[in-house]
Phi, psi and omega in degrees: 000163174237135181282152174280134179288151178256036185302319184287338180283335184258091180293132181089005179233158177221140181302136184241307179195173182231164176225110006297154187303330184290341183078006180240140178237136178256118183284132179223164179283344186250343183276175179274353175050041179246129175243126182247127178248136185242139182234133179265151176290133178267345182249125181288150176287151180246158182230143184284152177218163182222137175240125182241146180241139184231136177253145176293135183293319179207160183298129181083354181283152175264005182259141181226149178240141183285141173266089187302325183293338182261009180291135182246140177229156178186191178215156181201163181283160182302133178092357180294130179246130176207161174240138182282151175278122180283163186252035180303318180290331179287319181267092189296331183261008183235159177227141182297133184247303184200173180225165173229112007297158186302327184294337182083002178247155179227135176253117184284132178215168180273002180241340184276175179280342178053039178239128178242125181245133177244134185243141183231133179261149176295138174277128180288118176242110184304132176235098187259106185207154179216155182223145174228132177240120182251136177228154176251147187300332177200155178277343179224118186228139176291129180306132180101340178278167182282136174243140180240131177251136179242135181234115180257115183254126183231137173278103182267004178263201180234018175235155177295149177238144184233166175051056181285134179221128178245126178234159180231137183281001176059027178080006181232082184298338183264001180232106180280348186292337183255009178297151176227153180265131184272117185247348181278107184229140177247113182262007183071223179281348182278132181242003181274184183252019182252125176267102185281161180303131180085350183276148178233142173242144179247122178253152176222151176210155182231159177201182179255125181297140177245168183284139178095186182284131180231123179230127178233152186247134177256142177236144173230137177232149176205168183234142181270169176297337175273016179058038173257133181272137173237152184208163176203167178211160177199157182225163173206169184210169172212166172243121179272132182235156173235113183293124179283321177233083183306132176252152180297145176298126183294339177232067188289151174258166181224153170235124180247117181258132170249118183253134179218155175274110183277084186299316184267009175055039184267347181085010178209158184275118181214188184304130181099340178279156187231142172300146184246113181262165174062035177255126185267133177239146173248144177240129180242149175270187188285352176250022175065025172276138177288117180274322182176177177231156177208148181239137183289145178273190184294339179266004177088012183255144171221141187230138170249123186244171174054050183256141173286153178295137180160193181261135180227165181225130184257134176234128177272125185288323179290133184236013182269006178237149175274132178276119183269334178203143353277191180284150179262152176277184183300335181266011178074026181241167179253121181277131182225136176256129184247130177257167180292132177053039176229152176251120180263117180262139180215134178255132183237120181257144176239145181217138173224123182288126179261122179263112183292149178296143181252140179285147179296148179294146177290148178177179178296148177298148181294146176278125179259117180272129178273132179241123178283128178277135176279143180290137178297147176295148178291136180287141177262121179299141179267118180273143178293146177289166181298130180082359182258134181287142177291156184295327184292337177294320178293326180294317182293318179297324178295317180298321178296321178296321179296317180294324179292324179294319179293325180292315181294322181295319183289326184286318184262000000 
């Protein structure tokens, strides 16, 4: 007999063969009397796959970040070949660059990773921009004192900038003749002339504060590689004042000077050195105004009190000694910084080399040459000319006048 196949009962399967191959079995007393029917799967198995998209972190960077929201997943039968659709049009500032695998195609298999990666690079869009931030050292400055302006210039674009120039209108925006160029610049560790994207340079300038409101404008100009000029400006101000009734500084500073005779020229006060009294010092502020004078006492101390915080310069009036400590600046003064409600102590040493008297060298006594003096010539008396009175006559007449005057005074 032959068994009926159950092909319709097995969805997704189809009858393939039987064992015995004929599909017919003869029942015997000695056989195993087994008939086997075989069915094959009619639907091939599928395997999952993944497509990922990556964006470049920054222009020119080798780092990319996955766009998780755009990750695609699916499944396909073994051997399926396909290429993913890139999202160049979706990512408006990016352009498709490459894929992994390099071909951009993927063959689905039951043994591979079934992962396709697509990478997109940023499209370079020039952003040519510059910024300047200007500040003043204080909003209120005493007229005559030094004012400092700071200019911070930053490349806020994405291209290099060249030929950077900072100018100040000197408080007269309608008069260009007194504008000045700011040349004092600190570039940090960078020493070239290129202001790179994100880089900042700091410029400074100083002036003398004037009375009243003062506002000045700073301008910066630069050039791009494409010879396009970029510029920016910023302003700041201060009010210069003249105190009508000066009041004591609520937090005055002091300078305490200890003056000593540096006998051993060591630059420090130690055994054998002596306090130096009656030494006059002058104190100047940072604009070279004389603030005051002080003289050391018997213990070698001199004090300047009620000082505003700032930089000062000490000058020793006496100049016949060498100052061993501290160092002097180019003007022969000692620079001192005074803080609010602080006492700045400074020791000043003087040294003068003493040269002992030297004995004359031994040797033969000097030869004294005798010189004979000549007798002076005899004077020839001068005789009066004819008709001229001799001088002794005038002497006698004068004596008579003196006696007559005494007589008249005593009588009357």
